N, C-alpha and C positions, 0 to 999 in steps of 0.2 A: 742261658745255656753255655755260650762261649766263655763267659767269665768263670763259671763254675769249673769247666774243664781246664781252663788256664791255671786256676788255683791248684788243681790236682797235679798238673804238670810240674808246677813249681815245687810242690811237696815231694813228688817222686824224685825229681832231679837233685833234691837236697840230700838224698841218701847216697853216701859216698861209694858203697860197694854194691854194684849191680852186675849181673852176669850178661855178657853179650850173647844174644840168642840168634843173631841173624848174620852170620858171616857171608860176605859176598852177595848182598841183596840189591845191587844196583839195578838189575833188570826187573826186580819184583815190583818196584814202585809204579811201573808202567802197566802192570798186569791188572786188567779190570776183573773184579770178582763178582760184580753184579751190574746189570744194565737194564735200562728202561727207556725205550724210545730215543735211543742215542745218548742218553745221560748215563754216566758210569761212576763207579766208586772203585778206587784202586786198592790193591792189597796193603800198601803201606798205611793208608788212612784207616782201613778196617782194623789192622793190627794195633794202630794207635788207640782207637776206641776201645778195643778189647783190653788193652793194657790199663787205660785210665779207669775203666769200669771195675776191673778186677781190683785195682788199688783202692777204689772207692769202697767197695764192699768189705775189703779186708780191714780198712781203717775205721769204718763207721758202724760196724755191727759186732757186738761183743762176742757172739757165738761163731764168728768167722775169723780164722787166722790162717797165716800163710804156711800151711803144712800139707803134706800129701794126704794125711788122714782127713783133714777138714775138707779139702776140695773133692775128695772121693766119698764124702759122707752123703748118704741118701736122705732126701727130704720126704715129706709126706706124700708128694705127688709122684714119687718114683725117680725123679731126676736127682743127680748128685749136685752139690753146690757149684762145682765147676761147670757142669752142663747147664745149670741155670744161668750163670754169668754169660756163657757163650750164647745161649738162646736170647738173653736180654740184649746182648750186643748185636746179634743178627736182626732182631726186630727194630732196634734203634737205627741200624744202617739202612734197612728197607724203608723206614719212614723218612729218613733224610733223603734218600734217592727219590722217593715219590714227591717230596716237597720241592726238590730241585727240578723235577719235571714241571711242576706247577709254576715255579719261578720262570722257567723258559716259556711255558704256555701263556702266562699272563704278561710276558714281555716286561718284567720288572728290572730295575737296575739299582744296585746298591749305591747310595750316595758316596761321593769321594771321602766324606768325613768318616764313614764307617771303615772304609779300606785303610785310611790313614790311622785310625784308632787301633786297628789290628796290628799294623806295623809298629806303632808306638808301644803297644803292650809287649810285643816280642822284643823290641829294642831294649825295653826296661828290664825284661827278664834276663837278656844277655848281659846287660850292664851290671846288674846287681848280683846275679848268680855266678857270672863267669868273667867278670872284669873286662867287659867289652870284647871278649874273644869269641868271635862267631864260630871259629873252628872247634874250640873247646865245647861250645854249646851243641854244635852239630854232632860231635863225637858222643856226647852224653845222650843226645836224642836217639842216635842210631843204636847205641848199646842198650838203651832202655825201651825204646818203642819200635826201632826199625824204620824210623822216619827222619828226614832231615828238616831243616828250618823252612825250606820252601814247601815241603809237604805239609808241615804243621800250619803254615800260613794258608795253604789251600783248604785244610780242614776247618780252620776258623772262618774262612770266607764262606764255605759251605754252610756252616752253622748260622752265620749271619743271614744268609739267604733263606734258610728255614724260618728264622724269626721274622724276616720281612714278609714272607708269604702269610704267616699267621696274622701279622698286623694288617696286611692288605685285606684279608678275608674277614677277620673278626674284630678288628679295632674300631674306633669311633667312625661311623659312617660306612663300615664294611658291609658288603652284601650278605654276609653270614653272621653279623654281630648278634650276640645273645638277645633274645626277645624276652618280654616279661613272663610269658608262659613257660619258656625254657628255664628261666631263672627259678621260677616257683617249683617246677618239677624237679630240678636239680636239688633245691633246698630240701624238699620232702624226701628225696631218695638218699641223700648223703649226709644229712645233719641229724644229730640228736640233741635234746635239751636235758640237762641234769642240774641238780642242786646238791650242795655238799654240807656236811657237818664235819668240822675239823676240831678235834680235841687234842691239845698238846699233852703229851705224856712224859716229857723230858725236863722242861723248865718253864719258868714264866718270867716276864720282864718285871724288873723292880720299878714301881711307879711312884711319883711324887704325890702330894696332896691334891693336885689338880688332875690326877689320873694320866699324867704324861710320863714317858720313859725317862729314867735317869741315866746319864752317860758318864763314862769314866774319863780319865785324862787323855785317852787316845780316841775320844769321841765314839766309843763303842757302847752300845746299850748294856747296862748292868743286868745280869740275869741271876735268878735263884733256881738252882737245880732241885728237882724233886727227890725226896727220899723214897724208900721202897713202899712205905705205906701210902704216900701221896700218889705214886705211880699206880698202885693197885686201885685207889679210889677213882683216879682218872679213867682207868680202863673199865671199871665197873660202870662209870657214867656213860662211856661209849657203848657198852653192852646194852644198857637201858635204852639209849637212843636208837640203836640198831633194831632192838626188838620192837619198839614202837613203830619204827619205819616199816618193818616187815609186816606188821599187823595192820598197816593201812592208815595209820593216824596222819592227820594233815601235816605234810612234810614242811610246808612253809612255817607252821607254828613250831615244829620241832627244831628247825634251823634257828629261829629266834630264841628258843629256850636253851639250846645246847651248844651251838657253834661258837668257837673262839676265833673264827676267821672273820675279819671285817669285809663283808660283801655288800655294803650299802649301795655301791655303784652297780650292783647286779641284781636288781629287784626281781627279775624273772629267771635268775640262774645263769647257767653257762651253756653255750652252744659249742659242740665239737663236730668237726667235719672229718669223716673217715679219710679224706684225701690229705689231711694234715698229719696223719699218723707218723710218717717218717720224720717230719720236721719236729714234731712234739717229742719223739723219742730222742732225737739228736739234741734237743734243748734240755734234756734231763728227766723227762717223764719216764716212769717205770713201764717198760714195754708190756709186761705181763698184765699189769693192772689196767693199762690203757686199753689193751685188747679186750679185757673182760668188761670194761665199761662200755665200749663200743658194741659189744655183743649183748648187752642187757636188753631185755624186752621192756616195753613201756610199763612202768610201775615196779620194775625190778630194782633190787638193792644190792650194792657191792661194798665190801669193807676192805680197805687197804690199811695195813699196819706196818710201821717201821719203828726204828729206835726213838724217833722224836714225836710221833703223833699217830693218831687213828683218824682216818678219813672215811666217812660213810657217804656213799654216793647213791642217789636215786634218780632213775630215768623218768622224765616227765613228758607229757604230750607237747609236741611242737605248737608254738603260738602262730597264728595265721600271719603270714608275710612278716615275720620277725625281722628279716634282713632289711626292711625299710622302716622299722619302727624307731622312734626317738630313743628309747631305752636300750635297744639291742643292736642297732645297725653297725656300731663300731666293732662288733664281733664277726663281721662278715667281709672283712677286707679282702679275703682271698676267694670269695665265692665266684666272682666273674672270671678270675684267673683259672680256677679249676674247671669251670664250665667250658671256657674256651679251649683249654687243653683237651678236655674230653671230646669236644666237637672236632677239633683238629686231628686228634689221634684216630677217631672213627673214620674221618675222611681219608687219611693216609693209609690206614690198614685196609680200607676197601680197595686199594689199588695194588696191594701186595701180589696178588695172583698173576699180574702181568709182568712181574720182574723175572728176568733170566739170571739165574744164579750159577756161577761156575763152581763145580764140586771142590775146586781148590780152596774155597773159602772155609770148608770144614776141616781143612788140615792146618789152617793158620793157628799158631799158638803164640803165647806171650811169655813174659818173664813174671815170676813172682816177685813181690816186693823185696824179699830177703834172699831167696834161695834158687831162683831160676824157675823155669816152667815145669809144672808137674804133669 
């Protein structure tokens, strides 16, 4: 959590022209905007979170940009995009506050090594972004987030405490660590299994007599681009495979007959977790197609087509306890992480009603990445 936010801070501060939005804010940093059993979060840290999340959404979602029109655009649930980011930040802050209460309740203590690591990360940021000038760094922080380096350090320590509570409760030996029954229930509720037929409609590799790719002087594989007739034949082949799949023919047999994708290491197909949606989109998967695949009913077929290929996807029944099977367990590296996050979020959100929130929090605004707050 802390490292991701630190990366966002570095990216934002690399932008040379940002508008100062908080003149004369020295007293604001001491103002608590939410409180729970004596534990508080200040306005400066809350504004910092709001700034980093807004930047995150702006830079990671193609349909979000830093314009008045975009932030005021209404989504399907009736909220504007700007209101969604503000609500996202509010919920994040409430969860952090609840975790800080648990940190105090369980009498935990961050190791000195963690505190030192936070200091080292900030020192490195100051050194490489601002030539070891703490005053320049502070000025940039204030004009971008309304927080100084001491406040940023407090924010990072808070987030480290949140992580420590999670490890205490759900890590190895933790009293709330995932059980086998919880793991199986999570698997069934959040994973789908699919198999795919991929047909290249753009080019093919040039192979030698042994069926191996031939490389040019730059060590790049040599390709042969298809002509219009070959492309048409390839698409007709995809049409044929799709029709058979939709008619209920054995998909495993269709994969063997039609696919040009080597999936020998995936004899049971592919498992996709809905909790991995954002990471998959960030890694290059088409968001529309991924959403459509995740929405498939068992036995449903989806076709994705782009300039290079046609991919036909069919949703299959989950295999019992696939997450522990020899053939498939390497596809479940994030299962426990997602399960723990779900359990932790459920615990923290159950405490939200006890939080006292100052109305001032709803007036806090941030800067846009390019143009100032909207």
